[in-house]
FINUTI-716226 format. One record per residue (C-alpha): residue in three letters; residue number from 0; x, y, z. Coordinates in pm, 1 decimal. Last residue first. Example, Ala and Ser with C-alpha at 12.3 -4.5 7.8 and 13.67 -1.06 7.14 Angstrom:
residues 2
+------+-----+----------+----------+----------+
: rest :  nr :        x :        y :        z :
+------+-----+----------+----------+----------+
:  SER :   1 :   1367.0 :   -106.0 :    714.0 :
:  ALA :   0 :   1230.0 :   -450.0 :    780.0 :
+------+-----+----------+----------+----------+
//
This chain:
residues 248
+------+-----+----------+----------+----------+
: rest :  nr :        x :        y :        z :
+------+-----+----------+----------+----------+
:  ARG : 247 :   -775.5 :    562.3 :   -885.8 :
:  GLY : 246 :   -726.2 :    878.0 :  -1092.5 :
:  PRO : 245 :  -1089.1 :    979.6 :  -1064.1 :
:  VAL : 244 :  -1280.2 :    741.9 :   -834.1 :
:  HIS : 243 :  -1520.2 :    512.5 :  -1014.9 :
:  ASP : 242 :  -1891.0 :    440.1 :  -1066.8 :
:  LEU : 241 :  -2003.8 :    530.1 :   -715.7 :
:  ALA : 240 :  -2373.4 :    448.9 :   -668.6 :
:  GLY : 239 :  -2320.1 :     85.4 :   -569.4 :
:  ALA : 238 :  -2200.3 :    176.0 :   -222.2 :
:  GLY : 237 :  -2502.9 :    403.3 :   -185.5 :
:  ALA : 236 :  -2743.3 :    110.9 :   -210.6 :
:  ALA : 235 :  -2557.5 :    -85.6 :     56.7 :
:  VAL : 234 :  -2539.2 :    221.8 :    280.4 :
:  GLN : 233 :  -2910.1 :    291.9 :    240.7 :
:  GLU : 232 :  -2996.0 :    -67.8 :    333.3 :
:  LEU : 231 :  -2773.0 :    -53.1 :    642.5 :
:  THR : 230 :  -2942.3 :    267.9 :    751.9 :
:  LEU : 229 :  -2772.6 :    604.6 :    733.1 :
:  GLY : 228 :  -2727.7 :    802.0 :   1056.5 :
:  ARG : 227 :  -2380.4 :    956.4 :   1033.9 :
:  ALA : 226 :  -2232.4 :    659.3 :   1221.1 :
:  MET : 225 :  -2394.2 :    445.8 :    951.5 :
:  ALA : 224 :  -2209.2 :    646.8 :    689.0 :
:  ALA : 223 :  -1884.5 :    609.8 :    883.9 :
:  SER : 222 :  -1915.0 :    231.1 :    901.7 :
:  ALA : 221 :  -2002.6 :    214.0 :    532.2 :
:  ALA : 220 :  -1703.0 :    430.6 :    438.5 :
:  ALA : 219 :  -1460.4 :    216.1 :    636.7 :
:  LEU : 218 :  -1609.9 :   -110.6 :    511.3 :
:  LEU : 217 :  -1598.3 :     14.7 :    152.7 :
:  ASN : 216 :  -1233.6 :    120.2 :    180.7 :
:  TYR : 215 :  -1134.8 :   -213.4 :    337.1 :
:  LEU : 214 :  -1311.6 :   -409.8 :     63.8 :
:  ASN : 213 :  -1148.5 :   -168.3 :   -178.6 :
:  VAL : 212 :   -800.8 :   -283.4 :    -73.3 :
:  ARG : 211 :   -900.1 :   -643.4 :   -140.0 :
:  GLY : 210 :   -987.7 :   -573.8 :   -501.2 :
:  THR : 209 :  -1286.0 :   -440.1 :   -693.4 :
:  LEU : 208 :  -1488.3 :   -124.8 :   -744.4 :
:  ARG : 207 :  -1803.4 :   -151.1 :   -955.3 :
:  THR : 206 :  -1996.8 :   -237.6 :   -641.6 :
:  GLN : 205 :  -2248.0 :   -489.2 :   -511.0 :
:  VAL : 204 :  -2326.7 :   -518.3 :   -140.3 :
:  GLU : 203 :  -2547.3 :   -786.0 :     18.0 :
:  GLU : 202 :  -2664.6 :   -693.6 :    366.7 :
:  ALA : 201 :  -2603.7 :   -815.1 :    721.0 :
:  GLY : 200 :  -2748.2 :   -698.7 :   1053.3 :
:  GLN : 199 :  -2742.3 :   -376.2 :   1255.1 :
:  PRO : 198 :  -2411.0 :   -460.6 :   1431.6 :
:  THR : 197 :  -2265.9 :   -507.7 :   1081.5 :
:  VAL : 196 :  -2192.3 :   -793.6 :    839.7 :
:  MET : 195 :  -2136.4 :   -693.6 :    478.2 :
:  ARG : 194 :  -2197.8 :   -974.2 :    230.3 :
:  PHE : 193 :  -1987.9 :   -938.6 :    -79.4 :
:  ARG : 192 :  -2008.2 :   -845.1 :   -446.0 :
:  MET : 191 :  -1735.2 :   -733.4 :   -680.8 :
:  GLY : 190 :  -1658.0 :   -518.1 :   -981.1 :
:  ALA : 189 :  -1559.6 :   -526.9 :  -1348.2 :
:  ALA : 188 :  -1243.8 :   -737.9 :  -1309.7 :
:  ARG : 187 :  -1425.8 :   -978.7 :  -1081.6 :
:  MET : 186 :  -1423.2 :  -1036.7 :   -707.3 :
:  GLU : 185 :  -1661.6 :  -1253.2 :   -502.9 :
:  ALA : 184 :  -1661.1 :  -1190.2 :   -127.4 :
:  ASP : 183 :  -1850.1 :  -1442.2 :     86.3 :
:  GLU : 182 :  -1830.9 :  -1255.9 :    418.7 :
:  VAL : 181 :  -1687.8 :   -916.8 :    507.4 :
:  ARG : 180 :  -1666.0 :   -724.8 :    835.7 :
:  PHE : 179 :  -1809.0 :   -436.2 :   1036.9 :
:  ASP : 178 :  -1802.6 :   -466.5 :   1417.8 :
:  GLY : 177 :  -1467.8 :   -641.7 :   1387.9 :
:  ALA : 176 :  -1320.6 :   -961.0 :   1250.0 :
:  GLN : 175 :  -1274.2 :  -1117.2 :    906.8 :
:  LEU : 174 :  -1201.7 :   -835.1 :    663.0 :
:  GLY : 173 :  -1179.2 :   -567.3 :    926.6 :
:  TYR : 172 :  -1380.0 :   -284.6 :   1080.0 :
:  LEU : 171 :  -1388.8 :   -147.7 :   1434.0 :
:  PHE : 170 :  -1646.4 :    116.5 :   1526.4 :
:  VAL : 169 :  -1538.0 :    309.2 :   1836.4 :
:  GLU : 168 :  -1734.2 :    551.6 :   2056.3 :
:  GLY : 167 :  -1555.5 :    857.7 :   2193.9 :
:  GLY : 166 :  -1473.7 :    953.4 :   2553.8 :
:  ALA : 165 :  -1104.1 :   1044.9 :   2518.8 :
:  ALA : 164 :   -997.9 :    709.3 :   2666.8 :
:  ARG : 163 :  -1225.3 :    536.7 :   2413.9 :
:  THR : 162 :  -1054.1 :    724.3 :   2131.8 :
:  VAL : 161 :   -702.1 :    634.1 :   2245.2 :
:  GLY : 160 :   -798.1 :    268.8 :   2286.8 :
:  ALA : 159 :   -935.6 :    251.3 :   1933.4 :
:  LEU : 158 :   -628.3 :    439.5 :   1813.0 :
:  GLU : 157 :   -408.5 :    155.5 :   1938.5 :
:  ARG : 156 :   -614.4 :    -97.7 :   1744.6 :
:  GLY : 155 :   -577.7 :    116.4 :   1435.5 :
:  TYR : 154 :   -200.2 :    130.7 :   1478.4 :
:  PRO : 153 :   -196.2 :   -249.9 :   1485.7 :
:  ASP : 152 :   -392.0 :   -263.4 :   1154.7 :
:  ASP : 151 :   -659.9 :   -533.7 :   1117.1 :
:  GLY : 150 :   -891.6 :   -332.0 :   1343.6 :
:  ASN : 149 :   -914.0 :    -55.4 :   1085.7 :
:  VAL : 148 :  -1072.3 :    235.2 :   1270.0 :
:  VAL : 147 :  -1401.2 :    426.0 :   1261.6 :
:  ALA : 146 :  -1395.2 :    672.6 :   1552.0 :
:  VAL : 145 :  -1728.7 :    811.4 :   1670.3 :
:  ARG : 144 :  -1804.8 :   1130.3 :   1865.5 :
:  PRO : 143 :  -1466.3 :   1264.9 :   1765.0 :
:  ALA : 142 :  -1242.6 :   1405.1 :   2040.6 :
:  GLN : 141 :  -1245.7 :   1780.8 :   2100.6 :
:  GLY : 140 :  -1013.9 :   2075.8 :   2043.2 :
:  LEU : 139 :   -754.5 :   1935.1 :   1805.7 :
:  SER : 138 :   -595.6 :   1751.4 :   2101.6 :
:  GLY : 137 :   -907.1 :   1538.5 :   2147.0 :
:  ASP : 136 :   -732.9 :   1201.7 :   2111.2 :
:  PHE : 135 :   -866.7 :   1091.3 :   1771.5 :
:  LEU : 134 :   -750.4 :   1339.5 :   1505.6 :
:  ALA : 133 :   -431.7 :   1400.9 :   1704.9 :
:  ARG : 132 :   -342.4 :   1033.3 :   1662.7 :
:  LYS : 131 :   -251.5 :   1093.3 :   1299.2 :
:  ALA : 130 :     24.6 :   1338.5 :   1396.0 :
:  ALA : 129 :    149.6 :   1099.8 :   1665.2 :
:  PHE : 128 :    164.2 :    822.3 :   1403.4 :
:  TYR : 127 :    406.3 :   1020.9 :   1188.4 :
:  ASN : 126 :    610.8 :   1120.1 :   1494.1 :
:  GLU : 125 :    645.8 :    754.8 :   1598.0 :
:  MET : 124 :    719.3 :    653.4 :   1238.8 :
:  THR : 123 :   1019.4 :    885.1 :   1250.9 :
:  GLY : 122 :   1142.5 :   1201.0 :   1077.2 :
:  HIS : 121 :    801.4 :   1360.9 :   1027.8 :
:  PHE : 120 :    874.3 :   1555.8 :    708.7 :
:  ASP : 119 :   1116.3 :   1332.6 :    515.1 :
:  LEU : 118 :    940.7 :   1045.8 :    692.7 :
:  HIS : 117 :    636.8 :   1111.8 :    472.6 :
:  ASP : 116 :    561.5 :    739.6 :    430.1 :
:  GLN : 115 :    604.9 :    404.5 :    604.9 :
:  THR : 114 :    269.6 :    234.2 :    651.3 :
:  LEU : 113 :    -34.7 :    331.5 :    854.1 :
:  ASN : 112 :   -388.6 :    215.2 :    786.8 :
:  THR : 111 :   -742.7 :    342.1 :    717.8 :
:  PHE : 110 :   -838.7 :    562.1 :   1013.4 :
:  LEU : 109 :  -1174.9 :    740.0 :   1011.5 :
:  ALA : 108 :  -1290.1 :   1024.7 :   1239.1 :
:  VAL : 107 :  -1662.1 :   1096.5 :   1279.1 :
:  ASP : 106 :  -1816.9 :   1405.7 :   1440.4 :
:  TYR : 105 :  -1504.2 :   1607.5 :   1377.0 :
:  PRO : 104 :  -1537.7 :   1955.7 :   1528.8 :
:  LEU : 103 :  -1271.8 :   2160.5 :   1344.4 :
:  GLY : 102 :  -1069.3 :   2347.0 :   1608.2 :
:  HIS : 101 :   -727.9 :   2278.6 :   1457.9 :
:  VAL : 100 :   -749.3 :   2164.8 :   1096.5 :
:  ARG :  99 :   -444.0 :   2350.5 :    961.1 :
:  GLY :  98 :   -249.3 :   2291.0 :   1283.0 :
:  GLN :  97 :     82.9 :   2207.7 :   1116.9 :
:  ALA :  96 :    106.6 :   1850.0 :   1247.0 :
:  LEU :  95 :   -253.4 :   1771.5 :   1151.0 :
:  ALA :  94 :   -220.5 :   1926.2 :    805.9 :
:  HIS :  93 :    106.7 :   1739.9 :    744.6 :
:  SER :  92 :    -51.6 :   1414.3 :    861.5 :
:  SER :  91 :   -318.9 :   1459.1 :    597.3 :
:  VAL :  90 :   -691.1 :   1483.6 :    668.9 :
:  GLU :  89 :   -903.3 :   1374.2 :    374.5 :
:  MET :  88 :  -1234.7 :   1544.4 :    407.8 :
:  VAL :  87 :  -1606.1 :   1482.5 :    416.0 :
:  ALA :  86 :  -1816.5 :   1783.2 :    517.5 :
:  GLU :  85 :  -2190.6 :   1744.1 :    567.9 :
:  THR :  84 :  -2480.6 :   1993.9 :    581.2 :
:  ALA :  83 :  -2435.0 :   2163.3 :    245.5 :
:  GLY :  82 :  -2695.7 :   2426.5 :    157.9 :
:  ALA :  81 :  -2500.1 :   2645.5 :    -83.4 :
:  ASP :  80 :  -2409.0 :   2891.5 :    195.5 :
:  ALA :  79 :  -2269.5 :   2597.8 :    395.0 :
:  GLY :  78 :  -2055.7 :   2495.3 :     99.1 :
:  GLU :  77 :  -1917.5 :   2843.3 :     38.3 :
:  ARG :  76 :  -1832.6 :   2884.3 :    405.7 :
:  PHE :  75 :  -1673.1 :   2538.1 :    413.6 :
:  LEU :  74 :  -1456.8 :   2620.3 :    113.7 :
:  ALA :  73 :  -1348.0 :   2950.4 :    273.1 :
:  LEU :  72 :  -1266.5 :   2761.2 :    593.7 :
:  LEU :  71 :  -1029.4 :   2533.5 :    403.4 :
:  ASP :  70 :   -865.4 :   2819.1 :    215.1 :
:  ARG :  69 :   -780.1 :   2999.5 :    541.8 :
:  SER :  68 :   -678.1 :   2672.0 :    708.7 :
:  GLU :  67 :   -423.3 :   2579.5 :    444.8 :
:  PRO :  66 :   -554.5 :   2308.1 :    214.6 :
:  THR :  65 :   -565.6 :   1934.6 :    298.7 :
:  THR :  64 :   -467.1 :   1698.3 :     16.8 :
:  HIS :  63 :   -297.7 :   1942.9 :   -219.2 :
:  PRO :  62 :   -387.3 :   2199.2 :   -486.5 :
:  ALA :  61 :   -741.0 :   2057.7 :   -521.5 :
:  PRO :  60 :   -932.7 :   2179.2 :   -827.3 :
:  ARG :  59 :  -1306.4 :   2246.1 :   -782.9 :
:  VAL :  58 :  -1608.2 :   2030.9 :   -869.6 :
:  VAL :  57 :  -1956.9 :   2168.7 :   -795.6 :
:  GLY :  56 :  -2192.3 :   1918.2 :   -627.7 :
:  ALA :  55 :  -2244.6 :   2106.8 :   -300.8 :
:  VAL :  54 :  -1877.1 :   2212.5 :   -301.6 :
:  HIS :  53 :  -1657.4 :   1928.6 :   -423.8 :
:  ASN :  52 :  -1277.4 :   1933.0 :   -403.4 :
:  GLU :  51 :  -1044.9 :   1744.7 :   -634.5 :
:  ILE :  50 :   -773.9 :   1478.5 :   -643.6 :
:  THR :  49 :   -629.2 :   1494.8 :   -292.2 :
:  GLY :  48 :   -949.9 :   1567.0 :   -107.8 :
:  VAL :  47 :  -1197.9 :   1806.5 :     47.3 :
:  LEU :  46 :  -1559.9 :   1709.1 :    -14.3 :
:  VAL :  45 :  -1838.1 :   1950.0 :     85.3 :
:  THR :  44 :  -2170.4 :   1774.5 :     94.4 :
:  LYS :  43 :  -2542.2 :   1800.3 :     29.3 :
:  ARG :  42 :  -2749.2 :   1516.4 :    177.2 :
:  GLY :  41 :  -3007.7 :   1358.5 :    -48.4 :
:  VAL :  40 :  -2988.6 :    993.6 :     56.7 :
:  SER :  39 :  -2751.0 :    901.0 :   -225.8 :
:  ASN :  38 :  -2540.4 :   1209.3 :   -149.5 :
:  LEU :  37 :  -2438.6 :   1062.6 :    188.0 :
:  MET :  36 :  -2340.1 :    729.7 :     30.4 :
:  ALA :  35 :  -2152.6 :    902.1 :   -252.1 :
:  GLU :  34 :  -1965.9 :   1121.7 :      0.0 :
:  LEU :  33 :  -1862.6 :    815.2 :    197.9 :
:  LEU :  32 :  -1738.3 :    643.2 :   -116.8 :
:  PHE :  31 :  -1541.3 :    947.8 :   -229.6 :
:  ALA :  30 :  -1379.5 :    979.0 :    115.7 :
:  THR :  29 :  -1289.3 :    609.3 :    123.0 :
:  THR :  28 :  -1140.5 :    628.5 :   -227.2 :
:  THR :  27 :   -925.2 :    927.7 :   -136.2 :
:  LYS :  26 :   -809.4 :    806.4 :    204.3 :
:  GLY :  25 :   -714.0 :    455.3 :     94.7 :
:  ASN :  24 :   -346.1 :    455.4 :    189.8 :
:  THR :  23 :   -141.4 :    631.4 :    459.6 :
:  GLY :  22 :   -417.0 :    708.8 :    709.0 :
:  THR :  21 :   -670.8 :    983.7 :    772.7 :
:  VAL :  20 :  -1037.2 :   1038.2 :    686.1 :
:  GLY :  19 :  -1231.7 :   1319.2 :    855.9 :
:  SER :  18 :  -1611.5 :   1328.8 :    879.4 :
:  PHE :  17 :  -1748.5 :   1668.6 :    977.0 :
:  ALA :  16 :  -2111.6 :   1767.0 :   1034.6 :
:  LEU :  15 :  -2150.2 :   2119.3 :    898.2 :
:  GLN :  14 :  -2310.0 :   2442.1 :   1026.0 :
:  LYS :  13 :  -2067.9 :   2498.4 :   1315.3 :
:  GLU :  12 :  -1771.5 :   2461.5 :   1078.8 :
:  PRO :  11 :  -1912.8 :   2761.5 :    889.7 :
:  HIS :  10 :  -1780.7 :   2980.2 :   1171.1 :
:  GLY :   9 :  -1848.2 :   3329.8 :   1030.5 :
:  PHE :   8 :  -1574.4 :   3329.8 :    766.3 :
:  PHE :   7 :  -1344.1 :   3559.9 :    965.6 :
:  ASN :   6 :  -1396.4 :   3365.8 :   1289.7 :
:  ALA :   5 :  -1304.8 :   3032.0 :   1133.3 :
:  ALA :   4 :  -1008.1 :   3194.3 :    959.8 :
:  VAL :   3 :   -881.7 :   3345.5 :   1288.2 :
:  ALA :   2 :   -908.5 :   3010.3 :   1466.5 :
:  ALA :   1 :   -730.6 :   2823.2 :   1186.4 :
:  MET :   0 :   -459.4 :   3091.3 :   1161.9 :
+------+-----+----------+----------+----------+
//
């Protein structure tokens, strides 16, 4: 179905640079943050997510996290026709296991974390992780150029090895260790500030989001944005552009 849909809609996936976010928690906020960073430098995006979909700035309802492949390719066709050059999407384990995203050329793949969930569908944690791993090991058609993975999560560290074996580059993020990490975080009810340390240097980040979980989400999105060519200064500015995430 994914291959037929791509052909039917004239292969819009070839006109978009894909960033896919997977993991148990944090997918929605990370995807919104990455889209905000890309939009802040003038890039038009398609966002596919749990709460809503965006097509070059137009908000659409989202029936579930990752649509069936026919609906997914229709969104990408509409976005490409409207001038979008980037696609940011939450990639659920169900979608990976059922082949809904097969053949999509992910330039950047992000992994947030893995905790017990969806075992009614997958049966075991091993099967659940195997579905996530497909985004990184090339079994969808090709491995991502860059994998952004949570180095504080043991499953993330395993995915780093999987990606390298498939020929991809790895950006590790974590609160205290990794290529992208946090220093001097100050949290308040109305937001937080912290120093983000990256391979390109360090920069002060201020955001209306707050909490430890959002430090992880911001690091993941910042790493992916830099993988997509944004500078450290652009990422820091874009992090402050997102006022809130609906429903989060």
